[in-house]
C-alpha positions as a Markdown table, in Angstrom:
| # | Residue | x | y | z |
|---|---|---|---|---|
| 1 | Met | 26.0 | 52.7 | 188.6 |
| 2 | Ser | 26.0 | 49.6 | 186.5 |
| 3 | Lys | 29.0 | 47.7 | 185.5 |
| 4 | Met | 29.8 | 46.9 | 182.0 |
| 5 | Lys | 30.1 | 43.2 | 181.3 |
| 6 | Pro | 33.0 | 42.0 | 179.1 |
| 7 | Ser | 31.4 | 40.9 | 175.8 |
| 8 | Lys | 32.6 | 38.8 | 173.1 |
| 9 | Ala | 33.6 | 40.9 | 170.0 |
| 10 | Asp | 31.2 | 40.4 | 167.2 |
| 11 | Pro | 33.0 | 38.8 | 164.3 |
| 12 | Ala | 31.1 | 41.0 | 161.8 |
| 13 | Ile | 32.1 | 44.1 | 163.5 |
| 14 | Leu | 35.7 | 42.9 | 163.7 |
| 15 | Met | 35.6 | 42.2 | 159.9 |
| 16 | Ala | 34.3 | 45.6 | 159.4 |
| 17 | Val | 37.1 | 47.1 | 161.4 |
| 18 | Ala | 39.7 | 45.1 | 159.6 |
| 19 | Glu | 38.4 | 46.3 | 156.4 |
| 20 | Tyr | 38.4 | 50.0 | 157.3 |
| 21 | Phe | 42.1 | 49.6 | 158.4 |
| 22 | Lys | 42.9 | 47.8 | 155.1 |
| 23 | Val | 41.5 | 50.8 | 153.2 |
| 24 | Leu | 43.9 | 53.0 | 155.3 |
| 25 | Ser | 46.8 | 50.7 | 154.7 |
| 26 | Glu | 47.4 | 52.2 | 151.2 |
| 27 | Val | 50.0 | 55.1 | 150.9 |
| 28 | Ser | 48.1 | 56.8 | 148.1 |
| 29 | Arg | 45.0 | 56.9 | 150.2 |
| 30 | Leu | 46.7 | 58.4 | 153.1 |
| 31 | Gln | 48.1 | 61.0 | 150.8 |
| 32 | Ile | 44.5 | 61.9 | 149.7 |
| 33 | Leu | 43.3 | 62.2 | 153.3 |
| 34 | Thr | 46.3 | 64.4 | 154.1 |
| 35 | Cys | 45.5 | 66.5 | 151.0 |
| 36 | Leu | 41.9 | 66.7 | 152.1 |
| 37 | Lys | 42.6 | 68.0 | 155.6 |
| 38 | Ser | 42.5 | 71.5 | 154.6 |
| 39 | Gly | 38.9 | 71.0 | 153.1 |
| 40 | Pro | 37.0 | 69.8 | 150.1 |
| 41 | Met | 38.9 | 69.6 | 146.8 |
| 42 | Asn | 38.0 | 68.3 | 143.3 |
| 43 | Val | 39.8 | 65.7 | 141.5 |
| 44 | Met | 42.1 | 67.9 | 139.5 |
| 45 | Asp | 43.3 | 69.7 | 142.7 |
| 46 | Ile | 43.9 | 66.3 | 144.4 |
| 47 | Ala | 45.9 | 65.1 | 141.6 |
| 48 | Glu | 48.0 | 68.2 | 141.6 |
| 49 | Val | 48.8 | 68.0 | 145.3 |
| 50 | Thr | 49.2 | 64.3 | 145.5 |
| 51 | Gly | 51.0 | 63.6 | 142.0 |
| 52 | Leu | 48.8 | 60.6 | 141.5 |
| 53 | Gly | 47.5 | 59.9 | 138.0 |
| 54 | Gln | 43.8 | 60.2 | 137.1 |
| 55 | Ala | 43.1 | 56.5 | 136.7 |
| 56 | Asn | 44.9 | 55.6 | 140.0 |
| 57 | Leu | 43.3 | 58.6 | 142.0 |
| 58 | Ser | 39.8 | 57.8 | 140.8 |
| 59 | Lys | 40.2 | 54.2 | 141.9 |
| 60 | His | 41.3 | 55.2 | 145.4 |
| 61 | Leu | 38.6 | 58.0 | 145.7 |
| 62 | Lys | 36.0 | 55.4 | 144.9 |
| 63 | Val | 37.3 | 52.9 | 147.5 |
| 64 | Leu | 37.4 | 55.8 | 150.3 |
| 65 | Thr | 34.0 | 56.9 | 149.2 |
| 66 | Gln | 32.5 | 53.4 | 149.4 |
| 67 | Met | 33.9 | 52.8 | 152.8 |
| 68 | Gly | 32.5 | 56.2 | 154.0 |
| 69 | Val | 35.7 | 57.7 | 154.6 |
| 70 | Leu | 35.1 | 60.5 | 152.2 |
| 71 | Ser | 31.9 | 62.0 | 150.8 |
| 72 | Arg | 31.4 | 63.2 | 147.2 |
| 73 | Gln | 29.6 | 66.4 | 146.2 |
| 74 | Pro | 28.8 | 67.0 | 142.7 |
| 75 | Lys | 29.1 | 70.7 | 141.6 |
| 76 | Gly | 28.7 | 71.7 | 138.1 |
| 77 | Thr | 30.9 | 69.4 | 135.9 |
| 78 | Ser | 33.2 | 68.2 | 138.6 |
| 79 | Ala | 32.8 | 66.7 | 142.0 |
| 80 | Phe | 34.3 | 67.7 | 145.3 |
| 81 | Tyr | 35.6 | 65.2 | 147.8 |
| 82 | Glu | 35.8 | 65.7 | 151.5 |
| 83 | Val | 36.5 | 63.7 | 154.7 |
| 84 | Ala | 33.2 | 62.3 | 156.0 |
| 85 | Asp | 34.3 | 61.9 | 159.6 |
| 86 | Pro | 37.2 | 64.3 | 160.7 |
| 87 | Met | 37.9 | 61.7 | 163.6 |
| 88 | Ile | 40.0 | 60.0 | 161.0 |
| 89 | Phe | 42.7 | 62.7 | 161.4 |
| 90 | Glu | 42.9 | 61.9 | 165.1 |
| 91 | Leu | 43.4 | 58.1 | 164.3 |
| 92 | Cys | 45.9 | 58.9 | 161.8 |
| 93 | Glu | 47.8 | 61.4 | 164.0 |
| 94 | Leu | 47.9 | 58.9 | 167.0 |
| 95 | Ala | 49.2 | 56.2 | 164.8 |
| 96 | Cys | 51.8 | 58.5 | 163.2 |
| 97 | Asp | 52.9 | 59.8 | 166.6 |
| 98 | Arg | 53.3 | 56.3 | 167.9 |
| 99 | Ile | 55.2 | 55.0 | 164.7 |
| 100 | Ser | 57.4 | 58.2 | 164.8 |
| 101 | Glu | 58.3 | 57.5 | 168.5 |
| 102 | Arg | 59.2 | 53.9 | 167.8 |
| 103 | Val | 61.2 | 54.8 | 164.6 |
| 104 | His | 63.1 | 57.5 | 166.7 |
| 105 | Gln | 63.8 | 55.0 | 169.6 |
| 106 | Gln | 65.0 | 52.4 | 167.1 |
| 107 | Ala | 67.3 | 55.0 | 165.7 |
| 108 | Glu | 68.7 | 56.0 | 169.0 |
| 109 | Asn | 69.1 | 52.3 | 170.0 |
| 110 | Leu | 71.1 | 51.7 | 166.7 |
| 111 | Lys | 73.3 | 54.8 | 167.4 |
| 112 | Ala | 74.1 | 53.6 | 170.9 |
| 113 | Leu | 74.8 | 50.1 | 169.6 |
| 114 | Arg | 77.3 | 51.5 | 167.0 |
| 115 | Asn | 79.0 | 53.8 | 169.6 |
| 116 | Asn | 79.4 | 50.8 | 171.9 |
| 117 | Thr | 80.8 | 48.4 | 169.2 |
| 118 | Ala | 84.5 | 47.8 | 169.2 |
| 119 | Val | 86.2 | 48.5 | 165.9 |
| 120 | Phe | 88.3 | 45.5 | 164.6 |
């Protein structure tokens, strides 16, 4: 059994990871991903579910496709978008769970603080 040596992180890889997270840091893009969790959809369907305008939606779909998060399949006069790697949902779920736990804990801490504060 060989031991893995600690390696220095490749700056190019770290830059790519930072870009990936930058793409996911936009609320509209997260709405699009959530919308596509149920399967491929065309632009009109995505717009209806997310409430995003056509121009805004197209911009976000382009970014997500260029980063390889989504794939685009032309069908007739429209195109269908789908999540290229479903692992993205595990990543988002992990982040959402952690953030939800933190927000819940902060709310509990604030509630406890309010209950322990003397009224003047």
